[in-house]
C-alpha positions as CSV (number, residue, x, y, z in Angstrom):
1,M,202.5,210.4,3.3
2,K,201.2,206.8,2.9
3,K,197.5,206.0,3.4
4,Y,196.6,202.7,4.9
5,L,193.2,200.9,4.5
6,N,191.3,200.7,7.8
7,L,189.7,197.2,7.6
8,E,187.7,197.8,10.7
9,H,186.1,200.8,9.2
10,W,185.5,199.1,5.9
11,T,183.7,196.2,7.5
12,L,181.3,198.6,9.3
13,T,180.6,200.3,6.1
14,I,179.8,197.1,4.3
15,G,177.3,196.2,7.1
16,H,175.6,199.5,6.7
17,I,175.3,199.1,2.9
18,T,174.0,195.6,3.3
19,A,171.3,196.8,5.7
20,F,170.4,199.6,3.4
21,F,169.8,197.3,0.4
22,L,167.8,195.0,2.6
23,V,165.5,197.9,3.5
24,L,165.2,198.9,-0.2
25,F,164.3,195.3,-1.0
26,A,161.7,195.2,1.6
27,V,160.2,198.5,0.6
28,S,160.3,197.3,-3.1
29,C,158.4,194.2,-2.2
30,Q,155.8,196.2,-0.3
31,K,155.2,198.5,-3.3
32,N,154.7,195.6,-5.6
33,E,151.9,194.1,-3.5
34,P,148.4,194.9,-4.7
35,P,146.5,197.4,-2.6
36,E,143.8,196.2,-0.2
37,P,140.4,196.2,-2.0
38,P,137.9,198.7,-0.5
39,E,135.3,197.3,1.8
40,T,132.0,196.6,0.1
41,T,128.4,195.9,1.2
42,N,125.5,194.2,-0.4
43,F,122.8,196.8,-1.1
44,S,119.5,194.9,-1.8
45,L,115.9,195.9,-2.4
46,Y,112.9,193.5,-2.3
47,F,109.8,193.5,-4.5
48,Q,106.4,192.0,-4.3
49,N,104.7,192.1,-7.7
50,D,100.9,191.5,-7.5
51,F,100.5,192.0,-11.3
52,N,100.7,189.1,-13.7
53,L,102.6,189.4,-16.9
54,V,99.3,189.9,-18.9
55,Q,98.4,192.9,-16.8
56,A,101.7,194.6,-16.9
57,R,105.4,193.9,-17.3
58,Y,107.7,195.3,-14.6
59,A,111.5,195.9,-14.3
60,A,113.6,197.7,-11.8
61,F,117.1,199.2,-11.9
62,V,119.4,200.8,-9.3
63,S,121.6,203.8,-10.2
64,D,124.3,205.5,-8.1
65,S,124.8,209.2,-7.4
66,N,126.6,209.6,-10.8
67,G,123.6,208.2,-12.7
68,L,125.4,204.9,-13.6
69,V,123.2,201.8,-13.7
70,R,124.6,199.4,-11.1
71,A,121.9,196.6,-11.3
72,F,118.9,195.7,-13.5
73,R,116.4,192.9,-13.7
74,W,113.0,192.0,-15.0
75,L,110.5,191.3,-12.2
76,P,108.5,188.1,-12.4
77,G,104.7,188.4,-12.4
78,S,102.7,187.5,-9.3
79,D,105.9,186.8,-7.4
80,T,108.6,188.2,-5.2
81,A,112.1,189.2,-6.3
82,S,115.2,191.0,-5.1
83,L,117.7,193.3,-6.7
84,S,121.2,193.7,-5.4
85,V,124.3,195.8,-5.9
86,P,127.0,193.4,-4.5
87,D,129.9,195.9,-4.9
88,A,128.3,198.8,-3.1
89,L,130.6,200.9,-1.0
90,P,129.8,201.8,2.6
91,G,127.8,205.1,2.7
92,E,127.0,204.9,-1.1
93,R,123.5,206.3,-1.9
94,F,121.4,204.9,-4.7
95,D,118.2,205.6,-6.5
96,C,115.7,202.8,-7.5
97,T,113.6,203.1,-10.7
98,V,110.6,200.9,-11.2
99,V,109.5,200.5,-14.8
100,Q,105.9,199.6,-15.8
101,I,105.2,198.6,-19.4
102,I,101.5,198.1,-20.5
103,A,100.4,197.2,-24.0
104,R,97.1,198.7,-24.9
105,S,94.8,199.0,-27.9
106,S,92.2,201.7,-28.6
107,P,88.8,200.0,-28.8
108,G,87.4,199.9,-32.3
109,T,90.5,201.4,-33.9
110,G,92.8,198.4,-34.2
111,I,95.6,200.7,-33.1
112,A,97.9,199.3,-30.5
113,D,100.2,201.4,-28.3
114,T,102.5,201.0,-25.4
115,A,102.5,202.9,-22.1
116,V,105.8,203.0,-20.3
117,R,105.9,204.6,-16.9
118,L,109.1,204.9,-14.8
119,T,109.1,205.9,-11.2
120,T,112.4,206.8,-9.5
121,Y,112.5,206.6,-5.7
122,T,115.6,208.6,-4.5
123,H,117.8,207.3,-1.7
124,P,115.8,204.2,-0.5
125,A,117.5,202.4,2.4
126,G,119.0,199.0,1.8
127,G,116.5,196.3,2.6
128,T,113.5,198.4,1.6
129,R,110.5,196.4,0.4
130,I,108.5,197.7,-2.6
131,R,105.1,196.4,-3.3
132,L,103.6,196.7,-6.8
133,R,99.8,196.5,-6.6
134,D,96.7,198.3,-7.8
135,P,95.4,200.5,-5.0
136,N,91.9,200.7,-6.7
137,F,89.5,198.9,-4.4
138,L,86.4,199.7,-6.5
139,Q,84.4,197.0,-8.3
140,S,82.8,197.3,-11.7
141,T,79.2,196.4,-12.5
142,D,77.2,196.8,-15.7
143,V,73.7,198.0,-15.1
144,D,71.0,197.3,-17.7
145,L,68.2,199.9,-16.9
146,T,64.6,200.0,-18.1
147,L,62.5,203.0,-17.2
148,T,58.7,203.2,-17.3
149,G,56.0,205.7,-16.2
150,L,57.4,208.7,-18.0
151,N,56.6,210.7,-21.1
152,S,60.1,212.4,-21.4
153,L,63.4,211.9,-19.8
154,D,65.0,215.3,-19.4
155,S,68.2,214.3,-17.7
156,I,69.7,211.2,-16.0
157,L,73.0,211.0,-14.1
158,V,74.7,207.9,-12.7
159,P,77.5,208.9,-10.4
160,E,80.8,207.0,-11.2
161,G,79.0,205.4,-14.2
162,L,80.2,205.3,-17.8
163,T,77.3,205.6,-20.2
164,F,77.2,202.9,-22.9
165,V,73.6,203.4,-23.9
166,Q,71.6,206.5,-23.1
167,P,67.9,205.8,-22.3
168,Q,65.6,207.7,-24.5
169,A,62.2,207.4,-26.2
170,S,63.7,205.9,-29.4
171,N,65.0,202.9,-27.4
172,N,62.0,202.6,-25.1
173,F,64.0,204.3,-22.3
174,Q,66.5,201.4,-21.9
175,G,70.1,202.2,-20.9
176,K,73.3,200.6,-20.0
177,Y,76.0,201.8,-17.7
178,R,79.3,200.5,-16.3
179,V,79.5,201.7,-12.7
180,L,82.5,201.8,-10.3
181,H,81.3,201.3,-6.7
182,T,81.9,199.6,-3.3
183,G,78.6,197.8,-3.0
184,R,76.1,200.7,-3.3
185,L,75.2,202.8,-6.3
186,W,72.4,205.2,-7.3
187,L,71.1,207.4,-10.1
188,R,69.1,210.6,-10.3
189,L,66.9,211.8,-13.1
190,R,64.5,214.5,-14.2
191,I,61.3,213.6,-16.1
192,N,58.3,215.2,-17.7
193,G,59.7,218.7,-17.4
194,E,59.9,218.6,-13.6
195,A,62.3,221.1,-11.9
196,G,63.5,218.7,-9.2
197,W,65.4,215.4,-9.3
198,R,64.2,211.9,-8.4
199,Y,66.5,209.1,-7.3
200,A,66.9,205.4,-6.9
201,I,69.5,203.6,-4.7
202,F,70.7,200.0,-5.2
203,D,72.3,198.3,-2.2
204,Q,74.5,195.2,-1.8
205,V,75.5,195.2,-5.5
206,S,78.1,192.7,-6.6
207,G,79.0,190.7,-9.6
208,P,79.6,191.7,-13.2
209,G,76.1,192.9,-14.0
210,I,72.5,193.6,-12.9
211,S,69.2,194.3,-14.6
212,V,66.7,196.8,-13.0
213,A,63.3,198.1,-14.0
214,L,62.1,201.4,-12.5
215,D,58.8,203.2,-12.5
216,A,60.2,206.7,-12.8
217,S,57.0,208.5,-11.7
218,A,57.1,206.5,-8.4
219,L,60.7,207.5,-7.5
220,P,61.1,209.8,-4.5
221,A,62.4,213.3,-4.9
222,I,65.7,214.6,-3.5
223,P,66.3,218.0,-1.9
224,A,67.6,221.0,-3.9
225,V,71.4,221.6,-4.1
226,S,72.8,220.5,-0.7
227,A,76.1,222.3,-1.0
228,T,78.4,224.2,-3.4
229,I,82.2,223.8,-3.2
230,T,84.2,226.5,-4.8
231,L,87.3,225.2,-6.5
232,P,90.7,227.0,-6.7
233,L,90.8,227.2,-10.5
234,L,88.5,227.6,-13.5
235,T,89.6,224.6,-15.6
236,T,88.7,221.0,-16.7
237,W,88.6,219.3,-13.3
238,E,88.8,215.6,-12.7
239,Y,87.2,214.7,-9.4
240,Q,85.5,212.1,-7.3
241,L,83.3,212.9,-4.4
242,D,82.1,210.1,-2.0
243,R,80.1,209.9,1.1
244,I,82.2,207.8,3.6
245,V,80.2,204.8,4.8
246,D,83.0,202.8,6.4
247,A,86.5,203.7,5.5
248,G,87.9,200.7,7.4
249,K,86.0,198.4,5.0
250,F,86.5,200.6,2.0
251,Q,82.7,201.3,1.7
252,F,81.8,204.6,0.0
253,F,78.7,206.1,-1.6
254,P,79.4,208.2,-4.7
255,V,77.8,211.7,-4.9
256,G,79.8,213.1,-7.8
257,D,79.3,213.1,-11.5
258,P,79.3,210.3,-14.1
259,V,82.5,209.1,-15.7
260,R,83.3,211.1,-18.8
261,V,83.0,209.4,-22.1
262,P,86.4,209.1,-23.8
263,G,86.5,211.6,-26.6
264,G,83.5,213.5,-25.4
265,A,83.2,217.1,-24.4
266,I,85.3,218.1,-21.3
267,P,83.5,220.7,-19.2
268,V,85.3,223.7,-17.7
269,F,84.1,224.8,-14.2
270,D,85.2,226.2,-10.9
271,Q,82.5,224.9,-8.5
272,L,80.8,221.7,-7.6
273,D,77.0,221.6,-7.0
274,V,76.5,218.5,-4.9
275,Y,73.3,216.5,-4.9
276,E,72.7,213.5,-2.6
277,P,69.8,211.4,-1.4
278,P,68.6,212.1,2.1
279,N,69.3,209.9,5.2
280,L,72.6,208.5,4.1
281,P,74.9,207.1,6.8
282,F,76.9,209.9,8.2
283,G,80.7,209.3,8.0
284,G,81.8,212.5,6.3
285,Y,83.1,213.0,2.8
286,R,86.1,212.1,0.7
287,L,87.1,214.4,-2.2
288,Q,89.7,213.6,-4.7
289,C,90.3,216.3,-7.3
290,A,92.9,217.5,-9.8
291,G,92.9,220.4,-12.1
292,Y,95.5,222.4,-14.1
293,D,95.1,225.9,-15.5
294,G,97.5,226.2,-18.5
295,A,97.1,229.9,-18.8
296,A,98.1,230.5,-15.1
297,G,100.7,227.7,-15.2
298,V,99.5,226.2,-12.0
299,G,97.6,223.1,-10.9
300,Y,95.9,221.8,-7.7
301,I,95.5,218.3,-6.4
302,C,93.9,217.0,-3.2
303,D,92.7,213.8,-1.5
304,R,91.1,214.6,1.8
305,S,88.3,213.8,4.1
306,F,85.8,216.3,5.5
307,V,83.3,216.1,8.3
308,A,81.0,218.4,6.3
309,L,81.3,219.6,2.7
310,P,83.6,222.6,2.7
311,N,82.8,225.9,0.9
312,T,86.4,226.1,-0.4
313,L,89.4,223.8,-0.5
314,P,92.6,224.2,1.7
315,E,95.7,225.6,0.1
316,P,98.9,223.6,0.1
317,A,101.5,224.7,2.6
318,G,104.3,225.0,0.0
319,D,105.0,226.1,-3.5
320,I,107.8,225.8,-6.2
321,A,109.4,228.2,-8.7
322,R,111.8,227.4,-11.6
323,T,115.4,228.4,-11.6
324,T,117.5,228.7,-14.7
325,L,118.8,225.1,-14.9
326,A,116.7,222.7,-17.0
327,D,117.3,220.4,-20.0
328,A,116.3,217.0,-21.2
329,R,117.9,215.3,-18.2
330,Q,117.9,217.7,-15.3
331,I,115.7,220.2,-13.5
332,A,116.2,222.6,-10.7
333,V,113.4,224.3,-8.7
334,R,113.2,226.6,-5.7
335,C,111.1,225.4,-2.9
336,T,109.2,227.7,-0.5
337,G,107.1,226.8,2.5
338,A,106.6,223.4,4.1
339,I,106.8,220.7,1.4
340,D,107.0,217.0,2.2
341,L,107.8,215.5,-1.2
342,L,108.8,216.8,-4.6
343,A,107.9,215.0,-7.8
344,F,109.3,215.8,-11.3
345,T,107.6,214.3,-14.3
346,R,108.6,214.2,-17.9
347,Q,106.3,212.9,-20.6
348,R,106.2,211.9,-24.2
349,S,103.1,211.4,-26.2
350,G,102.7,209.1,-29.3
351,T,102.5,205.4,-30.0
352,A,104.9,204.7,-27.2
353,Q,103.7,206.9,-24.4
354,L,106.5,207.6,-21.9
355,A,106.3,209.1,-18.4
356,W,109.2,209.4,-16.0
357,E,108.5,210.5,-12.5
358,V,111.1,211.2,-9.8
359,L,110.2,211.4,-6.2
360,M,112.7,213.2,-3.9
361,A,113.1,215.1,-0.7
362,P,112.6,218.9,-0.9
363,L,114.9,221.5,0.5
364,N,112.4,223.9,2.0
365,D,113.3,227.4,1.2
366,G,116.1,226.2,-1.0
367,I,117.0,225.0,-4.5
368,V,116.8,221.3,-5.4
369,L,118.6,219.8,-8.4
370,Y,118.1,216.4,-10.0
371,R,119.5,214.7,-13.1
372,L,117.8,211.7,-14.6
373,P,120.0,208.5,-14.4
374,D,121.3,206.6,-17.3
375,V,118.8,204.3,-19.1
376,P,119.7,200.6,-19.0
377,A,120.6,199.0,-22.3
378,E,117.7,196.5,-21.9
379,L,115.3,199.5,-22.1
380,A,117.3,201.6,-24.5
381,D,117.0,199.0,-27.1
382,M,113.3,198.7,-26.7
383,F,112.5,202.5,-26.5
384,P,115.1,204.7,-28.3
385,A,113.2,207.8,-27.4
386,L,113.7,206.9,-23.7
387,K,117.4,206.4,-24.3
388,N,117.7,209.9,-25.9
389,Y,115.5,211.5,-23.2
390,A,113.3,212.7,-26.1
391,F,110.4,214.0,-24.0
392,D,107.8,216.6,-24.9
393,P,108.7,220.1,-23.8
394,G,108.1,221.0,-20.2
395,V,108.6,219.4,-16.8
396,R,105.7,218.9,-14.5
397,V,106.7,219.6,-10.9
398,R,104.5,218.7,-8.0
399,A,104.9,219.9,-4.4
400,E,103.1,217.5,-2.0
401,C,102.0,218.6,1.5
402,Y,100.4,216.4,4.2
403,D,98.7,217.3,7.4
404,L,99.7,214.1,9.3
405,L,102.9,213.0,7.6
406,Q,106.1,214.9,7.9
407,G,109.0,214.7,5.5
408,Y,110.0,212.7,2.5
409,S,110.8,209.5,4.3
410,A,107.4,209.2,5.9
411,V,105.6,209.9,2.7
412,V,107.6,207.7,0.4
413,A,107.4,204.8,2.9
414,Q,103.6,204.8,2.3
415,R,104.0,204.9,-1.4
416,L,106.4,201.9,-1.4
417,S,104.4,199.7,0.9
418,L,100.9,200.5,-0.5
419,D,99.4,198.7,2.5
420,D,96.5,201.1,2.7
421,P,94.8,202.4,-0.5
422,L,93.4,205.4,1.6
423,W,96.7,206.5,3.0
424,Q,96.7,209.9,1.2
425,M,93.2,210.7,2.3
426,K,93.9,209.8,5.9
427,A,97.1,211.9,5.8
428,G,95.3,215.0,4.5
429,Y,97.0,215.4,1.1
430,T,97.1,218.6,-1.0
431,A,99.6,219.5,-3.7
432,R,100.5,222.3,-6.1
433,E,101.7,221.6,-9.6
434,R,103.6,223.8,-12.1
435,I,104.9,223.1,-15.6
436,F,108.3,224.6,-16.4
């Protein structure tokens, strides 16, 4: 049986084949086209640096959730600057680390060292403004003191004063002090074997120095111990106690102890015996204190105002405990109670003193993990120990609690803006520290 070619059927088949190859060609062309690039945003932070380059050198870098450095720059002194990640993806979260470098020399030794402090703010919002400023509003005045009318000087204390020269019989009772104050300062002394204290107040003090001569026997007496504050720990406390004169104008009257002499004996105590002159303006008290008990492994910090001097200090509302994860770059802690902000600090002593603090949100009644980001090449070349995360053993962890601020965002906003040097006192700050 002969088979004949059906041309009509053949023509239809050629049409189908032609269409098929056209489709393949179109698909092939589509596959060769480059993919659409992902949508990006410009993540930017803004800085106002109030320090000049002689006071401190500042830098900042931004790292992503993997710890990769995405932007770095040195910040100009006494100027504003911005730092941007132009290829940020929508929804990406970043950390910002501010670096402070201060060159210092120990007086009289000729030994120079460098202090490097890094502060990492986790997850700041794009457009955040960060101010770098010294929140210390105190002024410094050198007081040259001459005492007369006494046979013996049994004790003399200048609150918030650093003793340069101690008055005594061998130097005709002449002393010199450097005092930190807000316009008013005072001293108290015991003379001639008397049991009570006498005092002198100096008002409207300003300028770099003053000279005063006092007849010690004519000075008025102050009452006995006005109050005793029991502290949470027996340790080497650092504290500052002030009578509030006008918080709005940053006016305070110190009623604490003198400034400790560097290298001198460090006292161990667990209570404060408070002396103060009578008839001071009544505005309450401000107490700043910090103490750490190495044996117990716990520390306490506060900055609070009180209408009257308390017998004891309030306990923080939260606490922290270590979990098993910790190495040179990462730490994990378990949070309990109501904590508003967590701070992790690693330190290294030596000629180049390093400190890296991370501020982050807690997970109340949960575990928080953080890993230090990479170190920018610009800093790694300058400080190899920083690049290698070669810190001293131990991580200092601080759980901060506030009466009038709630949550990490509210607290870190105050730290970033630094608009009010008294923000912690006004917010009712207490904290617990542990070293793991």
